[in-house]
Structures are given as C-alpha cells and as structure tokens.
N, C-alpha and C positions, 0 to 999 in steps of 0.2 A: 198842765193843761194842753190837751190836742187841739187846735179849732180848722175846722173845716169849710167850708165855702162852694154854693153850689150858684151858679149864677145861670139862667136861661130866663127868658121871656116867655116862655108857656106855662104858666101856673100847673096846669096840672101835672105836665110833665117833672117841671119842678120839685111837688111833691111827691111824687113818684120817687123819683133820686133820691129825697131825703127819706122815704120810708126804706128804700132799700138802704141804704146808708145805714142807717141807725139799727135795720135786721140783721146787717152781717156778723159773722160770729168774731170779727177780728174789733169788730166798734165796742170799747169799754166804757167806765163810769167816767172817767178823766177825759171825754170829746166831746165834743160840744159842734153841732152840725149847725150854719146858717144860711139862708136865702137870701138872692136877691135876682131882681125880675128884669136887672140889665148890668151893662159894665160899667158906664157910668157910676150908678149906684153903688156898685162896689168898689170901685175904684173912692167913691169917695169916701166911704166906709172905714176899707183897709189902711191900714197903719202899721201893715207888714208883720200882724197878729196872725196870721193863717199859713197853717202848714201844708195843706192842703187845699186845692183850688180846682174845683170841676167847671170848666165853661162851654156853654155853647157855642158849637162856633158861627151860627145865624143867630143872629139878635138885631131888632131896631136898636138904631144909633152905632155904638162902637162893638164892634164884633168880638167873636173869642178871642181870635188873633191876634188883634188891634190890644185889647185888652191886657192879651200876656206881655205882648209886647211894653206896655206902661208898665208889667209886674217887672219886669227883667229890666228897664232902662233905670229904676229904681234901687237896681242890686239887688235885689229878690229871688231867693233861691228855692222857693217852696217849690214841693210836688205839684205838677201841673198834669192835668188832664183835658183832651176835647172831647166833647160829644157832637154827634152829630148826624143827620137823617138822611142826608142825601152828600155833603161834600167829603169827597175822596182826601188822603191826606197830600198836600204838595210840597215839594222843598222848602220853601220859605217857611213852612209850618215848624220845622223843624231845627229853628235857627234859636226859635223857643225854649227847646228842650223839654217837649212834653214826655212825659212817661208813658203815658197810655191812648188810644184813643179808643174812644165807645162808639158804637154805630145805635142809635134811638131804637132801631128793630128788631134787634137782637132779643133774642128769649131772655127770660129773665134770669136762667142758671148763670147763662153767660155772662151778662150783667153784673149777676152777684158776684163772678169769679173775677171779673174785671176791677170791681171795688173792694173786692176782699185782696186784691194783690195791691193795690192803688194803699190800705190803710196798713198793708205789713211792711211797704217800702218807706211810707211817712213815720212808721215808729221805728224803722232801721235807722233811719236818716237822722231823728231826730236824739235817738241811743247815741250812735257815733258822734253828736256836737255836745255830749253833756261830759260834765266833769264829777267826781264827786270829791266834795268838802266834807273834812273829817275833824272835828273839835271835843274834846274832853268827853270821847265816849259815844258822842252824836254824830250823825252822817246826813248829809243834805246833798240830792243831787240837784245839779245848776245848769242850764243852758251856756253855752260858751258864748252866744251871743248880747244873753242878757248883762255878762260881766262888764262894768263899763273901768275900773281900775284895781290892780291889786297892791295895796300897801304891805310895808315889811311893818311888822309887830314886834312884840318883847318877848313874845311866845309865838311864835310861827309868822302869821301874814292875816290881813284882812282884806275880804274883799267887797267891792261896792257894787251893788247889784241893782239892774233899772228892772222893777218888772213887777207890775200893780199887784201878783198874786205872790210875791214872793213870801215865806215866812218871816225874814228879816231881810233888811236893807243894807246889812253890813253883817256879812257871816263871818266870824272867826276859822283859821283854819290852824291845823298843825305844822303843816308844809311850811319850809318857809320860801320867799319871795324869789330864790334863786333857783327853787326845784320848781315853783310853777312856771317859770318862766322857761326851763327846758320844755316843759309841757306843751305850754301854748306857742313858741316864738313863731312854729309854723302854723298857727292860726290867725295871724295878724297882731300880735301881742308885742310890744316893745318897748326898752326904759325911756323914759322921758325925763326921769330920775334916778339916783343910786335906791331910791327907799320907795319906789315904784313904777308898776310897768301900766303902761294904755293900753284898752282894746282899740284898735285903729279903725275900726268899724262902729265904733262909739264917735269920733272926733267928727263936728260940724265944720269948724275951724281951727286953723292954724296961724302962727304967725312967728316970728323968731323966736322968743321965747317962752310962750305959753300957748296953750289949746283950750278949746270950748267943746265940752261934751253935750251928749243928747239931750240931758237932765239941765242943761244950762250952767253947769259946773266949770269953774274955770281951773285949769291947774299950770303951772310953772313947767318949764324944759329947762333942765339946765344947763349950766354950760358945756360939762364935762358927756351930757348926752346930747347934744343940739344935734352935731352934724349926723351922727346913728338914725335918730329919730326922726330926722327930716328925708333923709335918703331910704327908711324903711315904711315911711307915709307913703313917699312915692311909689314904690315899689308895689307895694300893696294896693295901691288904688288904680295901678296901670293893669295888675292882675284882674282886680274885681271888671275892671272897664270891660277889657277883652272879655271875659266870661259872662259879661251880660249883653254884649253885642257880637258873638263871636259867628262868623261865617256860615 
C-alpha cells in the first residue's frame, strides 16, 4: 500500500488537493490519501508510514518547512512536495530535498500534471526499494525497509518482516543467506551472526554483544562478526545523518 499525506490548514484547499490526487490517472487502488490540518497533527500521527507528503508552506503553528525538517531529522526520505500561494522557493528549503514545488494559484491542469509527476516518482522509488521473495513457486514483493533480519534456513532462508499489512511475518525464501547479503549489503544489511544478517535501519539499540530491533526483539552479535558489524553500524548511521542534514 502507498500512503499519501496532504497537510494544509485551509480546509477547502485541503479537500481540493485530495480530490485532485484521487482523480489523477496515476492514483491506483493500492493508494490511500490522508489529510491533516497542520504540521503538528501530521507529525503526531506519522510513524514513517507515508511515501508521499504534500506540505503547505504557510501554516499556523509549524510551517511546512519546519515539518519537513522534522521528517528529515527522523531519517525519513519520503517524497516531499511544497505547496504555496505566495512564498517562492528559498535556498534553505532545498536542504530537505523537496521533489516539487506547487503553486496554489496554478490552473487545475498544471496542478494535475504536478500531482501525476509526484505519484510516478513515488512509485518509482518504491519499486527500486523492493525485493522479490520466491518460495516453492510463490512470490511476494517486500519493501527493503520492512525487513528486520534474514536468517539462514535448512532450505534457503527466512525473512523476518515488520509490516502490519504483510501477508506473513516470516517469509520463506529459496535464496541462500549469502545471496541475500550480496543483494542488500549496500542497503544497510550486515552480518550480526554467521546465521543471520540484520537491517541496520531497524536497530534501535546496540551493545557489545547484542542489539535491539524496532519490534523489541533482541538478537546476539557473535564474536566473529562483532567488529565488522559495529563498524558497519557506525558507517551506515554516519551516512544516514549526512543525508538527513545535508547543507
């Protein structure tokens, strides 16, 4: 499912944008569009579940730019678009890497083209962040960010998934653990043990010989993998911090 959030304190425009998004040819049955009347309301509700966020620049309380900053500080790399009737882009706005800037007074056709481009880009990014899991003639497509860790199994491997909408929390795969590591090592996966690799973005706490995942599960870090795992963890989060706070 692709989740879209529109954030604007003008209720009339908020509903107009929602209608424009849902009427777009790129809007498909696996998409959901939610609306919020302010940045604070959105940030309180958001748990990193939105793939596209459309933000009004001028809102009471937290502005669109301030809301975008908070998203990026969390390490959220969702597709962002700014909407405004009066404010022109400023250099600091691009620090949060908006994909598009939409004018409120644009004609409906132009606004529709902007929304179409946003939805296409969102789908493109999601497809590039998915892997296909094949097991006994069945196949599933899974977002890389939803994989907590992958364990070596008797016949291939087992993917532990954290996703409320997932068909299964543990997906069997015909692929061996070594093959998964070759695919995912550049996306932040590292061996914590010779029998499993961990998605570093899902790690919430790390100690010398154990780690805690976002679902509360605790895994051990073996002595043979300890040094490389800790080094990989440091490098990954250094890169993540730089991306989220780019000058």
